[in-house]
C-alpha positions in Angstrom: 36.0 17.3 20.8 35.4 20.0 18.2 31.9 21.0 17.0 32.6 19.5 13.6 33.4 16.2 15.3 30.5 16.3 17.7 27.8 17.2 15.2 27.8 13.8 13.4 27.6 12.0 16.7 24.7 14.2 17.8 22.7 13.6 14.6 23.4 9.9 14.8 22.0 9.8 18.3 19.0 11.8 17.2 18.4 9.3 14.4 18.3 6.3 16.7 16.2 8.0 19.4 13.6 9.2 16.8 13.5 5.8 15.0 13.0 3.8 18.2 10.4 6.3 19.6 8.3 6.2 16.4 8.5 2.3 16.3 7.2 2.2 19.9 4.4 4.6 19.2 3.3 2.6 16.1 3.3 -0.6 18.2 1.1 1.1 20.7 -1.5 2.4 18.2 -1.4 -0.5 15.7 -4.0 -2.5 17.6 -6.3 0.3 18.4 -8.4 0.0 15.1 -9.3 -2.9 12.9 -7.8 -4.0 9.6 -8.7 -2.2 6.4 -10.2 -3.9 3.4 -6.9 -4.8 1.7 -5.3 -5.8 5.1 -8.1 -8.2 5.8 -7.7 -9.8 2.3 -4.0 -10.2 2.8 -4.5 -11.5 6.3 -6.6 -14.3 4.8 -3.7 -15.1 2.5 -1.7 -16.2 5.5 -4.4 -18.9 6.2 -4.0 -20.2 2.6 -0.2 -20.2 2.1 0.9 -20.6 -1.5 3.6 -19.3 -3.9 1.2 -16.9 -5.6 -2.3 -15.3 -5.4 -4.7 -13.8 -7.8 -3.3 -10.3 -7.5 0.1 -10.5 -5.7 3.2 -12.6 -5.0 3.3 -14.5 -1.6 5.6 -12.5 0.6 2.8 -10.6 2.4 1.2 -13.9 3.3 4.5 -15.3 4.6 5.0 -12.2 6.7 1.5 -12.3 8.3 1.7 -16.1 8.9 5.0 -15.6 10.8 3.9 -12.7 13.0 0.5 -14.4 13.9 1.8 -17.7 15.0 0.6 -17.0 18.6 -2.5 -15.0 17.7 -4.4 -13.1 15.1 -4.9 -9.6 16.6 -4.7 -6.5 14.5 -1.4 -5.7 16.4 0.2 -9.0 15.4 -0.9 -8.6 11.8 0.7 -5.2 11.7 3.8 -6.2 13.6 5.5 -7.3 10.4 5.0 -4.1 8.5 6.3 -2.0 11.4 9.4 -4.1 11.8 10.0 -4.2 8.0 9.7 -0.4 7.7 12.1 0.1 10.6 14.6 -2.3 9.1 14.2 -0.6 5.7 15.1 2.8 7.3 18.2 1.2 8.9 19.3 -0.1 5.5 18.6 3.3 4.0 20.8 4.9 6.6 23.7 2.7 5.5 23.0 3.7 1.9 23.0 7.4 2.8 26.3 7.0 4.7 27.9 5.1 1.8 26.7 7.8 -0.7 27.3 11.0 1.2 28.9 10.2 4.6 26.6 12.8 6.2 24.8 12.0 9.5 22.8 15.2 9.3 21.5 14.1 5.9 20.6 10.7 7.4 18.5 12.3 10.2 16.8 14.7 7.8 15.8 11.9 5.4 14.3 10.0 8.3 12.4 13.1 9.5 10.9 13.6 6.0 9.9 10.0 5.6 8.2 10.1 9.0 5.9 13.0 8.2 5.0 11.8 4.7 1.3 10.6 4.7 1.9 7.7 2.4 4.8 6.4 4.5 2.6 6.4 7.5 0.2 4.1 5.7 3.0 1.8 4.4 4.8 1.7 7.7 1.9 0.2 9.6 -0.5 -1.4 7.2 -0.4 -5.1 6.2 0.3 -4.5 2.5 2.7 -6.1 0.0 4.7 -2.9 0.2 5.9 -3.8 3.7 8.5 -6.4 2.5 8.9 -4.6 -0.9 10.3 -1.6 0.8 12.8 -3.6 2.8 14.0 -5.7 -0.2 14.0 -2.6 -2.4 16.4 -0.7 -0.1 18.5 -3.8 0.5 18.9 -4.4 -3.2 20.0 -0.8 -3.9 22.4 -0.8 -1.0 24.0 -4.1 -2.0 24.3 -3.1 -5.7 25.8 0.3 -4.9 28.4 -1.5 -2.8 28.9 -3.9 -5.6 29.6 -1.1 -8.1 32.0 0.5 -5.7 33.9 -2.6 -4.6 33.2 -5.1 -7.4 33.1 -8.1 -5.0 31.0 -11.0 -6.0 29.3 -11.2 -2.6 27.6 -7.9 -3.1 26.4 -8.7 -6.6 25.0 -12.0 -5.4 23.4 -10.5 -2.4 21.8 -7.9 -4.6 20.4 -10.6 -6.8 18.9 -12.5 -3.9 17.3 -9.3 -2.5 16.0 -8.4 -5.9 14.2 -11.8 -6.0 12.8 -11.0 -2.6 11.4 -7.7 -3.9 9.8 -9.6 -6.8 8.2 -12.1 -4.4 6.9 -9.1 -2.4 5.3 -7.1 -5.2 5.5 -7.1 -9.0 6.8 -3.5 -8.7 10.1 -5.1 -8.0 10.5 -5.5 -11.8 11.4 -1.8 -11.8 14.6 -2.4 -9.9 16.6 -3.6 -13.0 15.4 -0.6 -14.9 16.6 1.8 -12.2 20.0 0.2 -11.8 20.5 -0.1 -15.6 19.6 3.6 -15.9 22.2 4.5 -13.3 24.9 2.3 -14.9 24.2 3.8 -18.4 24.2 7.4 -17.0 27.5 6.9 -15.0 30.6 7.0 -17.1 32.7 5.5 -14.3 30.3 2.6 -13.7 29.2 1.8 -17.3 32.0 -0.8 -17.6 30.0 -3.2 -15.3 27.7 -3.8 -18.2 30.5 -5.5 -20.1 31.0 -8.0 -17.2 29.0 -11.0 -16.2 28.3 -9.9 -12.6 25.1 -7.8 -13.1 23.6 -10.4 -15.3 24.4 -13.2 -12.9 22.7 -11.1 -10.2 19.7 -10.7 -12.3 19.4 -14.4 -13.1 19.8 -15.2 -9.4 16.9 -12.9 -8.6 14.8 -14.7 -11.2 15.7 -18.0 -9.7 14.5 -16.8 -6.3 11.3 -15.6 -8.0 10.9 -18.9 -9.9 8.3 -20.5 -7.5 5.9 -17.7 -8.3 6.4 -18.2 -12.0 5.7 -21.9 -11.6 2.6 -21.2 -9.5 1.3 -18.8 -12.2 2.0 -21.4 -14.9 -0.1 -23.9 -12.9 -2.9 -21.3 -12.6 -3.2 -20.1 -16.2 -0.9 -17.1 -15.6 -3.8 -15.5 -13.6 -1.8 -13.2 -11.5 0.3 -11.7 -14.4 -2.8 -11.3 -16.6 -4.6 -9.5 -13.8 -1.7 -7.1 -13.2 -1.2 -6.4 -16.9 -4.9 -5.6 -17.2 -5.1 -3.7 -13.9 -2.2 -1.4 -14.8 -2.7 -1.3 -18.6 -5.7 0.8 -18.5 -8.5 1.2 -21.1 -8.4 3.3 -24.2 -5.7 5.7 -25.3 -3.8 8.6 -23.8 -5.8 10.8 -21.5 -4.6 14.1 -20.1 -7.3 13.9 -17.4 -6.1 10.5 -16.3 -2.5 11.8 -16.1 -3.6 14.8 -14.0 -5.6 12.5 -11.8 -2.7 10.2 -11.2 -0.4 13.1 -10.7 -2.8 14.7 -8.1 -3.0 11.4 -6.2 0.7 11.2 -5.9 0.9 14.8 -4.7 -1.7 14.2 -2.0 -0.1 10.9 -0.9 3.4 12.4 -0.5 2.4 16.0 0.5 1.9 18.6 -2.3 4.7 20.9 -1.2 7.3 18.1 -0.9 6.2 16.6 -4.3 6.6 19.9 -6.1 9.9 20.4 -4.4 11.0 17.0 -5.7 10.2 17.9 -9.3 12.2 21.1 -8.9 15.1 19.2 -7.3 15.2 16.8 -10.3 15.3 19.8 -12.7 18.0 21.5 -10.6 20.3 18.4 -10.7 19.8 18.1 -14.5 20.7 21.7 -15.1 23.8 21.4 -12.8 25.0 18.3 -14.7 25.1 15.9 -11.7 28.9 15.9 -11.2 28.6 13.9 -8.0 28.3 10.1 -8.4 26.0 9.9 -5.4 23.6 12.3 -7.1 23.5 10.2 -10.2 22.7 7.1 -8.1 19.7 8.6 -6.2 18.5 10.4 -9.3 18.4 7.3 -11.5 17.1 4.9 -8.9 14.1 7.1 -8.2 13.1 9.1 -11.3 12.3 6.0 -13.5 9.7 4.9 -10.9 7.8 8.1 -11.1 8.1 8.4 -14.9 6.9 4.8 -15.3 3.8 5.3 -13.2 3.0 8.7 -14.8 3.1 7.0 -18.2 0.9 4.1 -16.9 -1.4 6.7 -15.3 -1.9 8.5 -18.6 -3.6 5.4 -20.1 -5.3 4.0 -17.0 -5.9 4.4 -13.3 -3.0 4.2 -10.8 -3.3 4.1 -7.1 -1.4 6.9 -5.1 0.8 4.4 -3.2 2.1 2.6 -6.3 5.1 5.0 -6.9 5.8 5.3 -3.2 8.8 3.0 -3.5 10.6 5.6 -5.5 10.6 7.9 -2.5 13.3 5.9 -0.7 16.1 7.3 -2.8 14.1 10.4 -4.0 14.0 11.5 -0.3 17.8 11.4 -0.2 18.1 13.4 -3.3 15.6 16.1 -2.2 17.1 16.5 1.2 20.6 16.7 -0.2 19.6 19.4 -2.6 17.9 21.3 0.2 20.9 21.0 2.5 23.4 22.1 -0.1 21.2 25.2 -0.9 21.0 26.0 2.8 24.8 25.7 3.2 25.4 28.0 0.2 23.2 30.6 1.9 21.7 33.6 0.0 18.1 34.1 -1.0 18.0 30.8 -2.9 19.1 28.9 0.2 16.5 30.7 2.3 13.7 29.9 -0.1 14.7 26.2 -0.2 14.8 26.0 3.6 11.5 27.9 4.0 9.6 25.7 1.5 11.1 22.5 3.0 10.0 23.5 6.5 6.5 24.4 5.1 6.4 21.0 3.4 7.2 19.2 6.7 4.7 21.2 8.7 1.9 20.7 6.1 2.7 16.9 6.0 2.4 16.8 9.8 -1.0 18.5 9.6 -2.2 15.9 7.0 -1.0 13.0 9.2 -2.6 14.4 12.3 -5.9 14.8 10.3 -5.7 11.2 9.2 -5.2 9.9 12.8 -8.1 12.1 14.0 -10.4 10.7 11.3 -9.4 7.1 12.1 -10.0 7.6 15.8 -13.2 9.6 15.7 -16.1 9.7 13.2 -15.5 13.3 12.3 -16.0 13.0 8.6 -19.8 12.8 9.0 -19.8 15.8 11.3 -17.8 17.9 8.9 -20.0 16.7 6.0 -23.2 17.7 7.7 -21.7 21.1 8.6 -20.8 21.7 5.0 -24.3 20.5 3.9 -25.9 23.0 6.4 -23.8 25.8 4.9 -24.7 24.7 1.4 -28.4 24.8 2.3 -28.0 28.3 3.7 -26.2 29.5 0.5 -29.0 27.9 -1.6 -31.7 29.7 0.3 -29.9 33.0 -0.6 -28.8 32.1 -4.1 -30.8 29.4 -5.8 -28.1 28.6 -8.3 -25.8 27.4 -5.4 -25.7 23.6 -5.3 -26.8 21.7 -2.1 -24.6 18.9 -0.8 -26.3 15.6 -0.5 -27.0 14.1 2.9 -24.2 12.1 4.5 -24.0 8.4 4.0 -21.7 6.1 6.1 -19.9 4.9 3.0 -18.6 8.4 2.4 -16.3 7.9 5.4 -13.6 5.5 4.3 -12.3 5.2 7.8 -15.4 3.3 8.8 -13.7 0.3 7.0 -11.4 0.1 10.0 -14.2 -0.4 12.5 -16.9 -2.8 13.4 -16.3 -5.9 11.2 -15.7 -8.3 14.1 -19.1 -7.3 15.6 -20.7 -7.7 12.1 -19.2 -11.2 11.8 -20.5 -12.2 15.2 -24.0 -11.0 14.3 -23.9 -12.9 11.0 -22.7 -16.0 12.8 -25.8 -15.8 15.0 -28.0 -15.7 11.9 -26.1 -18.6 10.4 -26.8 -20.7 13.5 -30.6 -20.3 12.8 -30.3 -21.8 9.4 -31.6 -25.4 8.9 -28.1 -26.7 8.2 -25.6 -24.3 9.7 -22.7 -26.6 9.0 -23.6 -26.5 5.3 -24.3 -22.8 5.0 -21.7 -20.5 3.5 -21.4 -16.7 3.5 -21.1 -14.7 0.3 -21.0 -11.0 -0.7 -21.2 -9.2 -3.9 -17.6 -7.9 -3.8 -14.5 -9.6 -2.3 -13.8 -6.6 -0.2 -16.7 -7.2 2.1 -16.2 -10.9 2.0 -12.6 -10.6 3.3 -13.5 -8.2 6.1 -16.2 -10.5 7.4 -14.4 -13.8 6.7 -11.5 -12.9 8.8 -13.6 -13.0 12.0 -15.9 -16.0 11.2 -15.6 -19.2 13.1 -12.9 -21.7 11.8 -14.2 -23.8 9.0 -17.0 -21.5 7.9 -16.8 -20.9 4.1 -17.0 -17.4 2.7 -16.8 -16.3 -0.9 -17.9 -13.9 -3.6 -20.2 -15.2 -6.3 -19.6 -12.2 -8.5 -18.0 -13.0 -11.9 -15.0 -10.9 -10.6 -14.5 -13.0 -7.5 -10.7 -12.7 -7.7 -8.9 -14.9 -5.2 -12.2 -16.5 -4.1 -12.5 -18.0 -7.6 -9.4 -20.1 -6.6 -10.3 -20.8 -2.9 -14.0 -21.6 -3.4 -15.0 -24.6 -5.5 -18.7 -24.0 -6.5 -19.3 -27.6 -7.6 -18.3 -28.9 -4.2 -21.0 -26.7 -2.5 -23.9 -27.7 -4.6 -27.0 -28.1 -2.5 -25.6 -25.9 0.3 -27.5 -23.0 1.8 -26.0 -19.5 2.0 -26.2 -16.1 3.6 -25.8 -13.2 1.3 -24.4 -10.1 3.1 -25.5 -7.1 1.1 -23.6 -4.1 2.3 -24.2 -0.3 1.9 -21.4 0.1 -0.5 -22.8 -2.2 -3.2 -26.5 -2.8 -2.4 -27.8 -5.5 -4.9 -31.0 -6.8 -3.4 -32.1 -10.4 -3.2 -33.0 -10.8 -6.9 -29.5 -10.7 -8.4 -28.4 -14.0 -7.0 -31.8 -15.7 -7.0 -31.0 -17.7 -10.3 -28.1 -19.5 -8.4 -30.4 -21.0 -5.7 -33.6 -22.9 -5.4 -35.2 -20.4 -3.2 -34.6 -17.3 -1.1 -36.2 -15.5 1.8 -36.8 -12.0 0.3 -37.0 -10.3 3.7 -33.5 -9.6 5.0 -32.3 -9.4 8.5 -30.7 -6.0 9.2 -27.3 -5.7 10.8 -26.5 -2.1 11.7 -23.0 -1.5 13.2 -22.4 1.8 15.0 -19.2 3.6 15.7 -19.4 5.9 18.7 -23.1 6.4 18.1 -22.7 7.0 14.4 -23.8 4.4 11.8 -20.7 2.7 10.3 -22.1 -0.2 8.3 -25.6 -1.1 7.2 -25.9 -4.8 6.2 -28.8 -6.7 4.7 -28.5 -10.5 5.3 -30.6 -12.6 2.9 -31.1 -16.4 3.4 -30.8 -18.5 0.3 -31.4 -22.3 0.0 -30.2 -24.9 -2.4 -27.1 -23.6 -4.2 -27.0 -24.8 -7.8 -23.2 -24.7 -7.9 -22.7 -21.9 -10.4 -21.2 -18.4 -10.0 -22.6 -15.3 -11.6 -21.8 -15.2 -15.3 -20.7 -18.8 -15.5 
């Protein structure tokens, strides 16, 4: 066997070994820390299955309900995302082979996706993106095969998978925009727009998505209204908001790789994109980033929202780098050097994340920085002094201690005059979800804030008139006992303190107030 024949087999073997090894490592570490705020919220979805929720479609709930049939540990909640991400990469592999027939490219794409910080989050966390990534990749693969072969089976499969993407996350609505952009940009594929096949595929996707539409219709379109408001922003165009959103994406994906991606887009535009495969990966990724940059210029976007565009953007970037390396010269050396630097920097970022999750180092580093700022201030009075560290500054604390907190709160509930008619509430739904996940079955938990979100659907205030309650006031949103006093007959103004420590460092400081005689109204009603 010649070297040219052996190389593809070698890279194919590397791909499967690396993918299997990473999946095993993720399964090992997935249960070593608790669920995050969002994960806890979505985990509760699985206990209230429906075709829609206040902020998302139902697929994340279905996934969590399936993987936790035999238990509700953090590992089982995260098993679904790990499997979905692994399957998405396998589908992506098929797409790369269909586009470029290059096993080296397949392996390099996997390597880049593995070291990207945002992909580490989405590959293990119980988020709607878990199934979105799988259905997104599946839709693109099916529709690419459909444009190449024209067979109805691929068009119909693409439509069904598109519906699955929409049931996963409303970001799936960007898929038709991406595919349409590709068809319009490709002279050889434009003729499909004159046939019925792409439109039938789209209608089939909407049919799969129809249960969520019906659910929203029955709930005053609450989910769509929230998403339009959430992503629509407030006020007009803001360069500061655009830069903030841009910076968030750079940090989430690795600054070097993100800048290289922009340069790669420009390079393909200048070269004219003669390859059909280049057109496909270009037009199925760029619209995603452009869309969220536009949204981000008017309102706030979260760094992981555009992450779905990286599935084909990674193919495009690596293909540009590989071609530059193969051409040689100074340009090829620069591309190779910066690409390696991007991978190394991404690895450092990922390692730092895992260290912060495993050990409370943020507080230690903050205090060292504060000590240095005090020394500088003593020498130069104009130098600012960093404020003392607070546990809420360390976002990784949200992954620790909530089961212990829930157990302590349950003990307090047992001391109430009517424990079976005592519900738990917090100011924000974030804290409610992280506590509610570990409460005893049947115990009610909610948020009485006017922005209660999903709890406004789950918790009927009128049915709980006369009940007692425990208000868990946490260190993120300290409110005091007075804020919710008008909703009850009386309150014990002296709270019980619940301090949760993480390796001898304070992680959560909770004040638990006892309220009596709920009047059956939420704040602002």
